[in-house]
N, C-alpha and C positions, 0 to 999 in steps of 0.2 A: 630459537629455529626455524629455519625456511621450510616453511609448508606448502606441497599443492593440495589443496583439497577437489574432490569430484563429488556433486552431487548433481543426480538428473530435475532437481528445482530447488530455486529460491528464491527469496518475496520480491518482487511482485506473484510471481509465477509462483501460488502456492496449490498442493493437492492436497495436501494433509499436513500430519505435523513437523514431518522431515523439513520442511522447508524454514522453519522457524527454530527449527533446531539446531540448521547448520549456520543459518543466519548468528544467532544468538551464539554460537562457540566461537564461531570466526570471528566475531566482533570482541567478543571476549579475552581472545588468546592474541588478537593485535594488541589491545589496551595494555597487556601484560608484556608485551615489547615484541612481540613475537611476528614474524614475516608470512604472513598470509596470502595466497591468490588460491580463490575458487574459481574454476571452469564450470561453467552450468550453462541448461538449455535458457538461449533466450527468447526471448515475449514483445512483442508489437509496442513499442511506443518507449521501450525503456535502451539506456543506451548499451552499446556492444562493450563496451567498458567503462566501469567507473572506480574510482577510489570512495568508499564507505566506510567512516568511523574506524578507517583506515586500514579495511582491507580491499586486496586490489580485486574487481570481481569481472571476470570476461565471459560473457555468453555469447556462446554459439549458436548457430541452426541448422538444423540437420538439411543434407543434400535437398534440392528442390528437386526429388524423384517423388513418386507418389508410392507410400508404401503398405503391402497388400494387409498389411496387419499392425497390432501394436510390438509382437516382436522384432520385426522387420524394422519399423519405424527406431526400436530400439538401438538396433547393431548399426545404422545409419548416424546415429546421434552419438555412439560410440566413435565412429571412424572420425568422426567432424572431431569430437574431443579429441583423440590421440593427432590429430592433425595440426591443432591447434598449439596444444601441451608441445611438440616437436619445436613450434618458433619459440614459445616461450621458454623453454628449457633455454636455449639458444640466448635469450635475448638475458636474462636471467642468473645466464652463471650456474645454472642448476639448483637445483633443493636439497633438503637432508632427506626427505621421504616424503609419501604419497599417503593421500589418507581417501580412502572411498566411501559412500555413506550408499548403503546394500546393493544388490543386484545389478540395479539397474546402470552401473556405469563400473563394473567387474572388468569388461572386457579391456575397455580402457587404459583402466587402471593395471591390469596385468601385465597388457601389453610395455610399457611406461615403466613400470618396476624391472623389468628382464633388458629393457635397449639399456636403460640409465643403471642398471644394476642398481637398483635404488631400494630401501627398505618398505615396505606395505603394511600399512594398520588400516582398518577394516571396521567401520561399526554395523554392525545388523541391530537395526531396527525394529523387524517383524521378519517373521520365516513365514514361506508359503503356505507350509503344512500348519501350522498356527491357523493362520487367519482361515482354512478353510477347515479346520479340524480333519486333517489328512488328505492325501494328495490320490485326487478322483480321477482325474485329464491325461492326456500329455504333456498341454501347456504349465498343467500345475507341476508333474516330475519333472517337466524342462527348466521350468522357474529355479526348484529345489533344488538340481541338480547346479546350477550356475550360483549359489548360494553358498551351496558345500563347494564348491572350485574356487569361488572368493575365500572363505576361511580357511583353505589350505593353503592358498596363496601367502595370505595373510601372515605377518612377522606377528601382530597380535590383534586379537578381536577384542573391539569394546562392546560391550552392550550394556543395558541402562536397568536390568534389574537384577534381582536376585531367581524369578521367575525365569526370565531371560535369560540365563547361564545356565539354567537348568535345561532352559528346552535346548538350546545352540549344543550344549554338549551330546543330548540325545538323540536329536535329529542327527546332528553333523560327525560326532564320534570327536571333538576335539581335547587336546588334552587340557588339565584343569590349570596350567600353568601359563598355559595360552590364552587366557580369554580375562577382560578386564573390568570389572562391573562399576561403572560409573553415570548415575543419573542424570536424569537431562534437569532441567533447571526452569527459570521464569523469573523476568525484571520486573520486579513490581513497580516500578514508574511508568511504566508501560501505562499503569493501567488507577493511575493516579493522574487524572485531567478535569479541564473544567465541565461543569454540568452539559446536558443533553442540551442540543437545539431546543426550541420550541418546539411543541405538538410532537416531539419524537416520540414521546411512547404511545399515544395515540395511532400510531402507523402499525401497532400490535395487539392494545390490548386496552378494555374502557379503565379510567383512571381506578375503580371500584375492585378491580379484576386484581389475583395476587396470581406473577410470572413465572410459570414451571418452565425454565430455561433447557433445551438443548443443541448444542453444536457441535459438529461432526457429518462425516461423510453419511451418506444413507446407503450403508450396506449393513447387512445381517448382522456382522460381529459387531456393530456399535450397538446392536441391542434396541433397538427405536420403535419392533416392535413388541417390541416387552411392555417398552412405557406406552404404547397407546393401549396395548392392554388394561395396564394398572388403572389408565386415567379414570373410568366410571366408579371406580371404587374410591381414588380421591376427591372425585366429584361430591360423590353421596355427601362426605365428611365435609368437604369445601368447595359449596356449589360456585365461589367466587374463583376460584384458578381459572388460569388459563396457559392450554399450552404452549411455548413460542419453540418450534420446531428449525433452527437453522443451518443450512446445506444442502448440496445435491447429491446424487446418486442414482444408479438404477434401479435401486427402490423405491424411488418417491412417488410415483404411481400411484406400485401396491401398496404403499403408505396412506396416501389420501384415500382410496378403497376402503382400507382398515378403519380409517377415521368414519367416513360415510357410516362404513356395515356397523361400527360398534354405534351410531348415531349421538357422533360428537365432532362432527366434521368442524358446528358451531363454536367450537371451544379449544381448537387445534389452529393453530396459525401457521402455515410452511412458509417460512421468509424467500427461499430458495437463497444462492451464494449470497453471502454479507461480507463486506471487507472490515478489517479490523478495529477500525471507530464504531461504528456499527456493533457489532463484536460487543465491544468493553462497554459500550454503553449498555447495550441488553442485559451483560451483564450487572451492573451496578443496579438495575432497575430490578433482575427479578429476585423472589424471596427465594429460590431455591434453583441450584443448576443440579440437573440429574444426567448421570455416561451411564446406563444400564447395559455398560459393553459386555461382550459372550467372550472374547478375545482382546486383549488389552494387554500388550506389551509393558508400557509404563502409562501414559494417562497425562499428559501434557496438560491437557484440558482442564483438568482437576485444581492443578497447580493454579493455572490461570484463571479459576475461579476462586478458590481464596485467593489469592493477590490483591482480585478485585474489591472482596469482605464479602461474597457471596457463599451463605452454606451450601455444602455438596451430598448429595447423596448417588453412590455407587455401587455397581456391582464388588463379590470380593471375590473377583478374581486378578491372576497376571500382575502388573505393577500399581494397578488401584489398590489391591491389599495391602500393597506394602506403605504407600502414602498414606489412606486415611485410616487412623484408629476408632475403632467405633465409638462414637459417644462422647468421643475428644474432641478430632480437628474435622468429622463428617461423619456422615451413615453408610453403613453397609448395608449392602438388600442380599440375600442368595444371588448368584445367576439364575437369568433365564425366570425368576418368577414373578410373577405380576404382583401376585398378594404382598409379599415380602417388600417389594420395590412401591408397591401405593402404601402400606404402613410406616414406612421411614418417610416419605413424601410429606406424607398427613401429619406425622409425628412433627416434622420443621414447621408445616404451617402453621397448626395450630398452638404454637409455644413459643411465641417472640424471644422470651428472654433466653431460652434454648438455644434458638436458630444463632441468639448474639454470641452467648459461649462459644458456640462453634465456628463462627465469626472469627474471635478472638484469637481461640488457639491455631487456629488455621494459618492466620493472617502472620503468629510469632516462626510455626513453622518454616513457612516460605521465606522468611527472611535470615532464620538463621540455619538451613541446612540444606533450602533449595536455591542455592545464592549461583551464579554464573561466576561471579570472579572465583570461588574456588572449583566450580566444574572445571573452569579453563585451566586453574593451579594444575589438577587431577590427573586433566587429560595430556597435558606439556609435561609432566611428570612419567607418562606411557610414552611419550614421543622420546623423552632423553635416554630412559631405560631401552626401547627396541633400538636406538641410533649407538647408546653405548656398543649394544651386542654385538651389531651391524658393522661396527669399526673393528671389533676383534673377530671377525669373522674372515673365512677364506674367500667369501664370497665378495667382500669391500677390498681384500687386500690384494685382487685380481683386476679390478677396476681402473687402477689407473694404469695407462700404458708404456710407462716410464717402467714401473714398479713391476710391469712383466717383463719386459727388457733384462732389467737387473735381474729377475729370478733365471730367465733363460739362459743369462752370461754366468749364474752363479752355477745353476747347474751342469754347464760345458765345464767347467775348471773342480768341480767334485765337490765344491764346499761345504763339506756338511758338518761343519762345527759350530753352527749356531746363528748363520747370517752375516748379513753385512755391515756393518757401521756405519750409520748417517748421521752427522749431527749432536755424534756420543750416543745415541741411540740404537743400539741391536736390536734390529728387525728379528719376527721369529722367523725360518722358513716356511715357505708355503708351497705344497706340492701339486695344485692346483690351481690353474689361472682362474676356474672359474669351477665354484661348487655347483655341483650336481647331485642332488638329493640322491637319486637314480644310479647314477656310477657310484655313490658311496655307499649304497646298502648291497650292490652287485660285488664291490670288491673286497665287502666285510665276510659276503659268504664265501670267496675264493680264500680269502686269507686263514676263514675258521679252517676249509677244508685242508690245505697245507698244514695246519697247525702249526700256524704264526701269526702273529699280530700284525696288524696296520703299521701306512706310515703314518 
């Protein structure tokens, strides 16, 4: 398959888990023999074009025009992506399909779909309604409408969990046969590395302290405030605990103030942004990794922790609920309940043999179920199914100008008997050079009123 993938972030530019997902998926598809090009947003100090692990990465910069807000900036980025894709389509003799990741590249993806009559696949990593537990202002309603539009335009919608399948079907009214569930994955080899540099641990905790580690965006949906509320109870039973909070976000100042108010500022280390190597070393040094999300479509950080050999405590919500089996591969706390979270963290810190059992079970789960090779193959199966349906559709049949001329000539001579022979294969007659859902429905109503079947 020749796949054109669009994503607004790709390593080293990483805002959330989407960047790592797109990187791991694209490289795994390339390893399976597929031809993958990714168009993404550029970042300073990174080549505009490179081939990395078989993936052709094209980085574009939005126009040098000051955007008045984020939505305007995204539209400018989409225009630049589309402009670049036009040249890329010509240089590479086209692609078999377009794969968009989330609403941020919806405009470019939809334009490419219709301009080149290609099937569009969309992965919805999260919804605006889910992130905010509803739609409360005009910006959220706008983003949600773009998400709906992307799922409407897509031939198939991929989600990462059963939870997300229910969510997108409920929010966007998607037919059940249009949604495919393919989980995220992790590459365990990324977390098997040499020991950390000297004095690494001292940057975050004293040698005798037990690290309780969180990594993620500092936003309300990630539940870090719940973790801080749980900290005093954890410290009461495990005074040597040290909470390391890695990441940045709009709640950073509020969370630091919360730690001071609770009197635990000296037991909480806010690291700010950390790179992947620092993150991985912290996983390996932590006694437990905690992800107390209020909303989590999947929870790839839990898989990362498992791959690094760190026991996990998560909230019983969304995709985290599907990854972790309580008492087997990790522990689950009631969502938003600081007392429940504290009890589960303390259970891991106080019982080393139980923590080791959780670690071994989780490692086996990652290697057997969440392997990227299997995920890439399942994604390729979706691609092939979509492409097969597309090849049989009136929309694709009208894509070739020669075919359009042939069918027009056929209509003039009145050939209604089953199509023109070409190479021994009989083509089925197609009555519309371009399939239009609206036109199709209007005609269906017209024929029904006249009491006859459509063409």
